VOVEXVO-189620 format. One record per residue (C-alpha): residue number from 1; residue in three letters; x, y, z. Coordinates in pm, 1 decimal. Layout:
% residues N
SITE seq type        X        Y        Z
SITE NUM  ALA        X        Y        Z
...
//
This chain:
% residues 423
SITE seq type        X        Y        Z
SITE   1  MET   -156.2   2168.2    602.8
SITE   2  THR   -137.3   1893.2    869.5
SITE   3  HIS   -128.9   1513.8    808.7
SITE   4  ASP   -185.3   1432.6   1154.9
SITE   5  THR   -512.9   1249.3   1210.3
SITE   6  ARG   -502.3   1365.6   1584.9
SITE   7  GLN   -820.7   1527.9   1743.4
SITE   8  ASP   -875.7   1733.3   2019.1
SITE   9  ILE  -1021.3   1475.0   2249.4
SITE  10  ASP   -826.2   1260.5   2506.0
SITE  11  GLU   -863.7    907.8   2458.4
SITE  12  ARG   -690.2    658.3   2664.2
SITE  13  ALA   -655.0    289.0   2540.7
SITE  14  ILE   -576.3    -61.6   2649.8
SITE  15  LEU   -493.3   -265.2   2353.9
SITE  16  ILE   -603.3   -630.2   2364.3
SITE  17  SER   -486.0   -923.3   2142.8
SITE  18  GLY   -634.3  -1269.3   2147.1
SITE  19  LEU   -326.6  -1492.9   2070.6
SITE  20  THR   -349.1  -1831.7   1895.3
SITE  21  SER   -125.3  -2120.1   1847.8
SITE  22  LYS      2.2  -1947.8   1519.1
SITE  23  THR     45.2  -1599.9   1668.3
SITE  24  LYS    151.5  -1617.1   2014.8
SITE  25  ASP    530.5  -1630.6   1922.6
SITE  26  ASN    492.0  -1317.1   1732.6
SITE  27  LYS    297.3  -1159.9   2036.7
SITE  28  ASP    563.2   -873.8   2079.0
SITE  29  SER    544.7   -750.3   1682.7
SITE  30  LEU    160.8   -776.9   1695.1
SITE  31  LEU    104.6   -554.2   2012.9
SITE  32  ARG    396.6   -315.3   1877.2
SITE  33  GLU    212.6   -258.8   1551.1
SITE  34  LEU    -96.2   -239.7   1699.7
SITE  35  ALA     43.2     46.5   1931.3
SITE  36  ARG    189.5    212.7   1620.3
SITE  37  LEU   -145.3    227.6   1472.5
SITE  38  ALA   -322.2    346.8   1780.5
SITE  39  ASP    -41.0    634.6   1822.6
SITE  40  THR   -112.7    730.1   1430.6
SITE  41  ALA   -463.8    750.8   1517.2
SITE  42  GLY   -401.0   1001.4   1827.1
SITE  43  VAL   -456.6    756.5   2111.7
SITE  44  GLU   -257.8    746.6   2425.5
SITE  45  VAL   -178.1    360.1   2478.0
SITE  46  ILE   -173.4    301.6   2865.5
SITE  47  ASP   -180.8    -89.6   2902.6
SITE  48  THR   -214.1   -399.4   2720.6
SITE  49  LEU   -376.6   -723.0   2756.2
SITE  50  THR   -321.0  -1077.9   2616.7
SITE  51  GLN   -499.7  -1393.0   2613.0
SITE  52  ASN   -404.1  -1749.5   2456.0
SITE  53  LYS   -704.0  -1851.8   2285.5
SITE  54  ASP   -753.9  -2105.1   2001.4
SITE  55  HIS  -1155.5  -2033.7   2007.8
SITE  56  ILE  -1300.2  -1703.3   1991.9
SITE  57  ASP  -1585.0  -1636.2   2248.8
SITE  58  SER  -1895.3  -1557.8   2020.2
SITE  59  LYS  -2047.4  -1304.1   2277.0
SITE  60  TRP  -1727.8  -1160.7   2435.5
SITE  61  PHE  -1434.0  -1248.6   2216.5
SITE  62  LEU  -1219.1  -1295.8   2504.4
SITE  63  GLY  -1290.4  -1544.7   2805.4
SITE  64  LYS  -1515.1  -1406.0   3093.7
SITE  65  GLY  -1224.6  -1408.1   3334.4
SITE  66  LYS  -1024.0  -1175.2   3096.6
SITE  67  ILE  -1312.7   -965.7   3031.7
SITE  68  ASP  -1361.6   -900.9   3401.6
SITE  69  GLU   -971.4   -828.3   3447.7
SITE  70  LEU  -1014.2   -604.5   3178.5
SITE  71  LYS  -1304.0   -420.1   3311.0
SITE  72  GLN  -1101.8   -391.3   3627.8
SITE  73  MET   -821.1   -249.5   3424.4
SITE  74  CYS  -1028.7     36.6   3257.5
SITE  75  GLU  -1147.3    143.6   3606.5
SITE  76  GLU   -831.9    157.7   3766.1
SITE  77  LEU   -613.3    303.1   3474.4
SITE  78  GLN   -942.5    572.7   3391.2
SITE  79  ALA   -920.3    443.7   3002.7
SITE  80  ASN  -1202.0    534.5   2775.3
SITE  81  VAL  -1117.8    297.6   2496.3
SITE  82  ALA  -1043.2    -43.6   2430.6
SITE  83  ILE   -878.7   -145.8   2074.2
SITE  84  PHE   -890.0   -504.1   1987.1
SITE  85  ASN   -621.3   -632.2   1726.4
SITE  86  HIS   -895.2   -815.5   1577.4
SITE  87  GLU  -1219.0   -778.2   1361.3
SITE  88  LEU  -1508.4   -783.2   1587.3
SITE  89  SER  -1890.1   -873.6   1524.1
SITE  90  GLY  -2154.7   -607.0   1585.7
SITE  91  SER  -2303.3   -792.0   1862.5
SITE  92  GLN  -1949.1   -855.3   2054.3
SITE  93  VAL  -1915.0   -476.6   2027.7
SITE  94  ARG  -2251.0   -412.1   2212.8
SITE  95  ASN  -2150.2   -681.7   2458.1
SITE  96  LEU  -1815.0   -530.6   2513.6
SITE  97  GLU  -1926.8   -165.7   2560.9
SITE  98  GLN  -2250.9   -258.4   2782.0
SITE  99  PHE  -2010.3   -454.2   3009.5
SITE 100  LEU  -1695.8   -213.5   3015.6
SITE 101  ASP  -1851.8    120.4   2960.2
SITE 102  VAL  -1580.0    234.6   2754.1
SITE 103  LYS  -1548.6    285.3   2321.6
SITE 104  ILE  -1478.2    -22.3   2168.1
SITE 105  ILE  -1250.2    -33.7   1851.9
SITE 106  ASP  -1149.0   -304.9   1640.1
SITE 107  ARG   -828.4   -345.2   1417.3
SITE 108  THR  -1026.3   -292.1   1116.5
SITE 109  GLN  -1233.6     33.0   1227.1
SITE 110  LEU   -890.9    159.0   1373.5
SITE 111  ILE   -734.2    137.9   1038.6
SITE 112  LEU  -1019.9    281.9    836.8
SITE 113  ASP  -1028.2    560.0   1092.5
SITE 114  ILE   -669.1    640.4   1025.9
SITE 115  PHE   -742.2    596.3    653.8
SITE 116  ALA  -1005.2    874.6    715.9
SITE 117  GLY   -770.0   1144.6    834.3
SITE 118  ARG   -515.2   1080.7    572.7
SITE 119  ALA   -732.9   1085.0    237.5
SITE 120  LYS   -664.2   1415.2     70.9
SITE 121  THR   -765.0   1352.8   -283.4
SITE 122  ARG  -1143.6   1333.5   -386.6
SITE 123  GLU  -1080.2    970.4   -498.7
SITE 124  GLY   -906.2    866.7   -183.7
SITE 125  GLN  -1196.8   1012.8     20.3
SITE 126  LEU  -1430.7    823.1   -172.6
SITE 127  GLN  -1264.8    508.5   -136.2
SITE 128  VAL  -1231.5    529.9    257.5
SITE 129  GLU  -1592.9    617.8    261.3
SITE 130  LEU  -1706.5    344.9     69.9
SITE 131  ALA  -1460.1     91.0    261.0
SITE 132  GLN  -1624.8    250.9    607.5
SITE 133  LEU  -1966.1    216.6    489.1
SITE 134  SER  -1915.6   -156.9    365.8
SITE 135  TYR  -1763.3   -236.7    740.3
SITE 136  LEU  -2038.4    -67.2    898.0
SITE 137  LEU  -2316.5   -179.1    713.7
SITE 138  PRO  -2339.5   -576.3    876.0
SITE 139  ARG  -2265.6   -435.1   1191.1
SITE 140  MET  -2576.4   -183.1   1241.1
SITE 141  HIS  -2771.5   -395.2   1462.1
SITE 142  GLY  -2482.3   -451.9   1695.7
SITE 143  GLN  -2358.5   -129.4   1735.5
SITE 144  GLY  -2435.7      8.7   2064.5
SITE 145  LYS  -2252.1    326.9   2236.3
SITE 146  ASN  -2027.6    387.3   1920.8
SITE 147  LEU  -2336.9    518.7   1709.5
SITE 148  SER  -2432.6    743.4   2028.6
SITE 149  ARG  -2048.3    871.9   2082.8
SITE 150  LEU  -2058.6   1164.1   1831.8
SITE 151  GLY  -1822.9   1378.2   2016.2
SITE 152  GLY  -1534.1   1293.9   1823.4
SITE 153  GLY  -1236.0   1037.5   1828.3
SITE 154  ILE  -1121.5    756.8   1687.4
SITE 155  GLY  -1420.6    563.2   1495.9
SITE 156  THR  -1588.1    873.2   1403.7
SITE 157  ARG  -1404.0   1010.1   1160.3
SITE 158  GLY  -1434.5   1007.5    749.2
SITE 159  PRO  -1841.4    982.5    651.3
SITE 160  GLY  -1848.2   1070.4   1039.6
SITE 161  GLU  -2118.2   1140.3   1261.7
SITE 162  SER  -2420.4   1198.7   1042.6
SITE 163  GLN  -2339.0    864.7    841.4
SITE 164  LEU  -2346.1    673.5   1151.7
SITE 165  GLU  -2717.0    742.1   1240.0
SITE 166  VAL  -2858.4    653.7    878.0
SITE 167  ASP  -3071.8    347.4    819.5
SITE 168  ARG  -2948.6     58.8    602.8
SITE 169  ARG  -3132.6    156.1    297.2
SITE 170  HIS  -2972.8    495.8    289.2
SITE 171  ILE  -2629.6    334.4    341.8
SITE 172  ARG  -2672.8     79.0     49.2
SITE 173  GLY  -2795.7    379.4   -158.6
SITE 174  ARG  -2465.3    538.7    -78.9
SITE 175  ILE  -2260.7    299.2   -115.1
SITE 176  THR  -2405.6    241.9   -463.4
SITE 177  GLU  -2312.7    585.6   -557.3
SITE 178  LEU  -1989.3    573.2   -412.9
SITE 179  LYS  -1917.1    268.8   -650.1
SITE 180  ARG  -2055.7    465.1   -938.1
SITE 181  GLN  -1840.3    736.4   -858.5
SITE 182  LEU  -1506.9    543.8   -835.9
SITE 183  ALA  -1604.9    345.6  -1168.8
SITE 184  GLU  -1580.8    710.5  -1345.3
SITE 185  VAL  -1249.7    786.3  -1163.6
SITE 186  SER  -1110.1    443.5  -1239.6
SITE 187  LYS  -1226.3    473.6  -1586.4
SITE 188  HIS  -1010.4    835.3  -1616.0
SITE 189  ARG   -750.9    669.7  -1436.2
SITE 190  MET   -734.6    363.8  -1720.6
SITE 191  LEU   -723.4    640.3  -1987.9
SITE 192  HIS   -434.3    797.5  -1828.7
SITE 193  ARG   -246.1    495.8  -1842.3
SITE 194  GLU   -322.9    400.4  -2197.9
SITE 195  LYS   -208.5    759.1  -2307.5
SITE 196  ARG    126.2    670.1  -2090.0
SITE 197  ARG    158.0    343.7  -2260.2
SITE 198  ARG    104.7    477.2  -2628.3
SITE 199  GLY    371.7    742.2  -2541.4
SITE 200  GLY    636.7    461.8  -2445.5
SITE 201  ALA    628.1    567.5  -2105.2
SITE 202  TYR    701.2    253.9  -1861.5
SITE 203  GLN    515.7    205.9  -1542.6
SITE 204  VAL    727.8    132.3  -1218.7
SITE 205  SER    504.0     99.6   -900.8
SITE 206  LEU    650.5     94.6   -531.4
SITE 207  VAL    488.7   -155.2   -306.5
SITE 208  GLY    568.2   -260.3     37.7
SITE 209  TYR    471.4   -268.1    398.7
SITE 210  THR    358.0     46.3    552.9
SITE 211  ASN    641.6    285.7    665.8
SITE 212  ALA    893.0     91.4    449.4
SITE 213  GLY   1022.0    437.3    334.1
SITE 214  LYS    858.0    435.6     17.4
SITE 215  SER    739.2    809.9     -0.5
SITE 216  THR   1094.6    891.6     82.2
SITE 217  LEU   1262.8    687.2   -168.4
SITE 218  LEU   1000.6    857.2   -431.8
SITE 219  LYS   1090.1   1192.5   -321.3
SITE 220  SER   1472.1   1116.9   -358.8
SITE 221  LEU   1456.7    929.5   -695.3
SITE 222  THR   1247.5   1193.5   -855.4
SITE 223  GLY   1332.2   1493.7   -674.3
SITE 224  SER    986.7   1584.7   -608.4
SITE 225  ASP    820.9   1745.1   -304.8
SITE 226  VAL    638.6   1430.1   -204.5
SITE 227  PHE    495.8   1408.3    159.6
SITE 228  ALA    674.4   1176.5    399.6
SITE 229  GLU    649.8   1075.4    748.6
SITE 230  ASP    760.5    834.6    992.3
SITE 231  LYS    411.5    719.8   1049.4
SITE 232  LEU    192.8    421.5    918.7
SITE 233  PHE      9.4    483.8    613.9
SITE 234  ALA    183.7    843.6    607.5
SITE 235  THR     79.7    836.9    220.6
SITE 236  LEU   -262.6    706.7    117.2
SITE 237  ASP   -321.1    856.6   -218.2
SITE 238  PRO   -138.0    724.1   -511.5
SITE 239  THR    145.8    965.6   -649.9
SITE 240  SER    315.2    941.8   -950.2
SITE 241  ARG    625.9   1129.2  -1041.9
SITE 242  GLN    843.2   1079.1  -1360.5
SITE 243  LEU   1196.7    933.1  -1289.8
SITE 244  LEU   1488.4    993.7  -1541.2
SITE 245  LEU   1713.1    709.7  -1550.3
SITE 246  PRO   2105.9    715.1  -1639.1
SITE 247  ASN   2026.8    626.2  -2017.9
SITE 248  GLY   1785.2    940.9  -2083.6
SITE 249  ARG   1454.0    771.4  -2065.1
SITE 250  THR   1184.6    907.8  -1846.1
SITE 251  VAL    948.0    630.9  -1629.8
SITE 252  ILE    665.6    692.1  -1458.5
SITE 253  LEU    721.6    594.7  -1060.2
SITE 254  THR    415.5    554.7   -881.1
SITE 255  ASP    354.7    503.3   -473.9
SITE 256  THR     21.6    399.2   -335.4
SITE 257  VAL   -102.0    298.6     13.3
SITE 258  GLY    129.6     51.0    222.6
SITE 259  PHE     28.2   -303.7    302.9
SITE 260  ILE     -0.7   -410.6    664.7
SITE 261  GLN    -82.9   -761.8    786.1
SITE 262  ASP   -483.4   -852.8    822.1
SITE 263  LEU   -526.5   -577.8    594.2
SITE 264  PRO   -894.5   -528.6    596.9
SITE 265  HIS  -1102.0   -688.8    294.0
SITE 266  ASP  -1325.9   -368.1    260.4
SITE 267  VAL   -999.1   -152.1    217.3
SITE 268  VAL   -849.9   -384.3    -67.5
SITE 269  ALA  -1208.9   -420.2   -215.2
SITE 270  ALA  -1248.0    -23.8   -193.9
SITE 271  PHE   -896.5     76.5   -317.4
SITE 272  ARG   -894.5   -180.5   -615.2
SITE 273  SER   -906.6     90.5   -873.7
SITE 274  THR   -618.7    257.4   -710.3
SITE 275  LEU   -404.7    -90.4   -662.6
SITE 276  GLU   -465.1   -132.6  -1027.6
SITE 277  GLU   -159.4     82.4  -1092.2
SITE 278  VAL      6.4   -204.0   -925.0
SITE 279  THR   -118.9   -474.1  -1159.2
SITE 280  GLU    -59.3   -247.5  -1499.8
SITE 281  ALA    325.6   -175.4  -1377.8
SITE 282  SER    585.7   -313.2  -1576.1
SITE 283  LEU    804.6   -343.3  -1304.1
SITE 284  LEU    774.9   -365.7   -945.7
SITE 285  LEU   1008.4   -226.5   -657.0
SITE 286  HIS    928.0   -406.3   -334.9
SITE 287  VAL   1048.3   -169.1    -61.9
SITE 288  VAL   1161.0   -336.5    265.0
SITE 289  ASP   1257.2   -195.9    603.8
SITE 290  ALA   1593.4   -363.3    678.6
SITE 291  SER   1631.6   -249.3   1027.3
SITE 292  ASP   1282.8   -369.1   1109.0
SITE 293  PRO   1326.9   -692.5   1315.5
SITE 294  ASP    982.6   -821.3   1148.3
SITE 295  PHE   1082.9   -756.3    790.1
SITE 296  ASP   1049.0  -1140.2    698.0
SITE 297  ASN    687.8  -1146.5    794.9
SITE 298  GLN    608.8   -796.9    634.9
SITE 299  ILE    762.3   -937.5    303.0
SITE 300  LYS    508.1  -1252.3    328.5
SITE 301  VAL    239.4  -1005.5    384.1
SITE 302  VAL    310.8   -791.3     96.2
SITE 303  ASN    328.5  -1116.4   -124.2
SITE 304  GLU     -1.9  -1212.0     -5.6
SITE 305  VAL   -149.9   -905.6   -101.5
SITE 306  LEU     10.9   -876.3   -445.6
SITE 307  GLU   -130.6  -1263.6   -478.2
SITE 308  GLU   -483.1  -1121.2   -411.0
SITE 309  LEU   -427.9   -834.5   -661.8
SITE 310  ASN   -330.7  -1101.4   -940.4
SITE 311  ALA     39.4   -904.7   -933.4
SITE 312  HIS    238.5  -1180.8   -790.0
SITE 313  GLY    491.6  -1318.3  -1003.8
SITE 314  LYS    555.0   -977.6  -1189.5
SITE 315  ASP    917.4   -858.2  -1253.0
SITE 316  THR   1029.4   -722.4   -914.4
SITE 317  ILE   1309.2   -575.8   -754.0
SITE 318  VAL   1339.2   -635.7   -388.0
SITE 319  VAL   1495.6   -328.7   -240.8
SITE 320  PHE   1614.3   -336.7    106.1
SITE 321  ASN   1588.7     45.1    236.3
SITE 322  LYS   1735.2    183.5    518.0
SITE 323  ILE   2014.6    -21.6    540.9
SITE 324  ASP   2255.1    242.0    702.4
SITE 325  GLN   2048.2    159.4   1009.6
SITE 326  VAL   2163.3   -225.9   1015.9
SITE 327  SER   2480.0   -371.5   1141.2
SITE 328  ASP   2740.1   -457.0    874.9
SITE 329  GLU   2665.5   -853.0    957.1
SITE 330  GLN   2317.4   -788.4    852.4
SITE 331  ARG   2415.5   -618.2    554.5
SITE 332  GLN   2633.4   -907.9    447.7
SITE 333  GLN   2356.3  -1153.9    469.1
SITE 334  LEU   2091.9   -937.6    286.3
SITE 335  ASN   2325.2   -872.3     40.3
SITE 336  LEU   2332.5  -1269.6    -34.1
SITE 337  ILE   1964.3  -1270.0   -127.9
SITE 338  ASN   1893.7  -1292.5   -492.6
SITE 339  ASN   1727.1  -1022.4   -685.8
SITE 340  ALA   1778.0   -786.0   -385.0
SITE 341  LEU   1941.6   -450.4   -367.0
SITE 342  CYS   2069.7   -288.3    -42.1
SITE 343  ILE   2049.1    107.5    -49.7
SITE 344  SER   1963.4    407.6    158.2
SITE 345  ALA   1716.1    615.4     24.4
SITE 346  LEU   1924.5    927.1    150.1
SITE 347  ASP   2264.6    811.3    -25.3
SITE 348  GLU   2299.2    929.2   -388.9
SITE 349  GLN   2554.6    654.1   -500.3
SITE 350  ASP   2287.2    390.9   -361.3
SITE 351  LEU   2009.5    583.4   -570.0
SITE 352  LEU   2242.0    548.9   -903.5
SITE 353  ARG   2269.7    173.0   -854.8
SITE 354  LEU   1876.5    155.4   -795.3
SITE 355  LYS   1845.5    332.2  -1122.1
SITE 356  LEU   2079.3    127.4  -1329.6
SITE 357  GLU   1899.8   -171.2  -1180.4
SITE 358  ILE   1558.7    -51.0  -1287.2
SITE 359  GLU   1718.3      9.5  -1631.9
SITE 360  GLN   1832.2   -347.5  -1662.7
SITE 361  HIS   1518.7   -477.3  -1556.5
SITE 362  LEU   1291.1   -259.5  -1823.4
SITE 363  LEU   1542.2   -308.5  -2082.7
SITE 364  ASN   1639.1   -684.7  -2080.0
SITE 365  LYS   1619.5   -755.4  -2445.5
SITE 366  SER   1827.0   -655.7  -2745.1
SITE 367  VAL   1727.3   -693.6  -3090.1
SITE 368  VAL   1889.0   -576.7  -3429.5
SITE 369  PHE   1662.2   -455.0  -3714.0
SITE 370  ARG   1761.8   -348.3  -4052.6
SITE 371  ILE   1490.3   -120.2  -4197.5
SITE 372  PRO   1491.2    -14.5  -4552.0
SITE 373  PRO   1501.9    384.8  -4628.3
SITE 374  GLU   1120.2    405.3  -4729.2
SITE 375  ASP    997.6    276.2  -4406.7
SITE 376  GLY   1031.9    553.8  -4171.3
SITE 377  LYS    708.1    468.8  -3984.7
SITE 378  SER    893.1    132.9  -3895.9
SITE 379  LEU   1214.1    326.2  -3794.5
SITE 380  ALA   1010.4    565.5  -3559.4
SITE 381  LEU    863.8    268.4  -3403.0
SITE 382  ALA   1199.4    114.9  -3329.4
SITE 383  HIS   1338.9    418.5  -3157.4
SITE 384  ARG   1006.5    445.9  -2932.6
SITE 385  MET   1017.4     68.3  -2843.4
SITE 386  GLY   1336.1     87.3  -2660.3
SITE 387  GLU   1681.6    218.1  -2594.1
SITE 388  VAL   1885.0    274.9  -2891.0
SITE 389  LEU   2242.1    125.4  -2859.4
SITE 390  GLU   2354.0    154.4  -3200.9
SITE 391  GLN   2234.7    276.1  -3557.8
SITE 392  THR   2440.7    274.5  -3895.8
SITE 393  ILE   2323.2    383.7  -4239.5
SITE 394  ASP   2424.1    144.7  -4531.5
SITE 395  GLU   2603.5    395.5  -4799.2
SITE 396  VAL   2494.6    143.4  -5083.5
SITE 397  ASP   2124.5    105.3  -5029.9
SITE 398  GLY   2027.1    366.8  -4749.4
SITE 399  SER   1905.7    117.1  -4502.5
SITE 400  THR   1950.9    166.6  -4117.0
SITE 401  THR   2085.8   -104.3  -3898.7
SITE 402  ILE   1974.8    -20.1  -3569.1
SITE 403  THR   2022.4   -234.1  -3228.4
SITE 404  ILE   1763.6   -157.0  -2940.8
SITE 405  ARG   1734.1   -275.2  -2574.9
SITE 406  LEU   1363.2   -273.9  -2511.4
SITE 407  GLN   1143.0   -479.2  -2239.6
SITE 408  GLU   1065.4   -857.2  -2331.7
SITE 409  GLU    678.5   -764.5  -2290.8
SITE 410  ASP    699.6   -482.1  -2549.6
SITE 411  TYR    869.0   -706.8  -2790.3
SITE 412  ALA    625.2   -960.3  -2727.5
SITE 413  LYS    330.3   -674.9  -2792.6
SITE 414  HIS    506.6   -493.0  -3076.2
SITE 415  GLY    786.6   -689.6  -3219.2
SITE 416  TYR    569.5   -854.0  -3470.5
SITE 417  LEU    532.6   -511.3  -3655.6
SITE 418  LEU    905.0   -526.1  -3728.8
SITE 419  LYS    959.5   -907.7  -3762.8
SITE 420  ALA   1045.2   -886.6  -4110.8
SITE 421  TYR   1339.9   -650.6  -4047.2
SITE 422  GLU   1478.3   -848.3  -3754.5
SITE 423  VAL   1820.0   -951.9  -3860.4
//
């Protein structure tokens, strides 16, 4: 099975980025990321074009002079695709296609196209289709050659050729049906989470910028056969595996879609049920690619998405991954960051340190209970609530004194049941 989104069509693209006063200093990283997205989608990048702009042209997006320059570049370099690092309106797409005579793809469409090639589960495919149709619906009046270019390539995957020709009513009906099906999937996911919670299993979620190494870390920590690849959005569908901690407890470790700057709103909305795994987690592992020169901005982007999901402020371990790829000086600087752990997902000792750190965060409160011999139910509850550090039985009255280490959140939820026995 292949996870590549490349199709049998020769697509040669020019990348276009309109830079504002806020983004012009970040020009290189913006274009580098767009180029990686294009490569992931199977497109050959042949040149780039930028323009400093504080105001967007409602007709062309870029100024007329730059549009003329872009047309000349397309003709001279024989480009057949122009990819804009921004979201375009339907009328802008139509105007650009008519003038340039090439396929126009914006950033949102490019990301959705990659998602369409990555989604393997039914839930993932439903979510991608919902995001694509939600993106398409308000742009139908402005779509030009994109709707007639049915020969393949980026922008035509997922719901694909047949869906691009249906009318608004059909699309609205399909969106309603997709939301109904996803609500059912979300309901089943919620039941699974509740079952895990009743069983005392802690949920730990991996979050981070795309290609930070989350899937590799999941694979290394759990010894599973999770797919990992050095590509953007290599993992799209949520993946959960059991992780055995050094104290013998098992937690559920979940990886889900990576974040990216300007993650399309339609994507966040469509994947909200999947991303609920993040909001329900007891602990987040925020995985950061320490070797990426732009990791500061990537951390900011991830925190912004977490805030949008109402998951910002959760107990979090910042994990600087790929530490083997940075200099000793950089490593020393990273080690000074509070609540951060520097590791390589390929180093066994680093993985052990991370597992111990997870233990400390999950079981961060110690409590002592003295339980009478006739209340076996409360004793069993104490065992389920956390890790037993010490347990003794009084020879005189048969009561059990038990010291457990548990999560503060669990103590707040269930501790009242044993409050009468707390020492």
